Every structure is written in structure tokens, then in C-alpha cells.
C-alpha positions, 0 to 999 in steps of 0.5 A: 928731734922725734924723728930724723925724717920729721922735717924732711917736707921743711927741706925745700926752705933752705934748699930750693926755696930759700929765697922765699923765706925769711926769719923775722926776729920777734925780740928775745926769749926768757933765756936770751936766745933770739926768738924768730918766725918762719915767713914765706914772703911770696904769700906773707904766710906764717909757717907754724911747725908744731913740734918745737924740737922740729921747729928748732931744727928748721930754724937752724938749717934756715940759719945755716943756709943763709936765709934773711933775717928780717925785723918787724918794719921790715915785714910790714914794708914787705907785706905792703909791697905784696899787697900794692903788687897784688892790686896791679 
């Protein structure tokens, strides 16, 4: 990580807002590590973290905090449920 404070503005993701985030399992990397997307459930937005070291640390913190891991099928269900709720 470039600067220990560089992920501070993401801290809410694994503390106060943990229930609003999921990791979507996307498969395996070339080195056989798991690939994830970070998604905010309340608006189905993918969180982009450009610095790879920062992304890895945020992902690690989310995993340590017990964030829910879902697959692409579950993500589609989540998005559809949100769209249905928005129409109500």
C-alpha cells in the first residue's frame, strides 16, 4: 500500500456500512487466487479502486470483517430485486 491512510475513506465499507457491501466472486486469477468485484447492494454499484495495493487491502479488510461473498447468479438476483423494489 502506498500510504497507510490511503484506504481510510473506504473504512466505512467494513465497519459501519458492512451490510451494504458484497464481494462478487468472478473466478480465478492466473496465479489461482480468487478474483472479486466489490459491489454496494443499495444501488448495485461496483466500487472501483484504481490502485491495486489499495484494492487488495480493502478486499482483505472486507474479508476479515466477514463481508458476504456471492456469485454472479446471486448478483443478478440482487439487481433484479432492486429493480422490482424501485418500481414499487
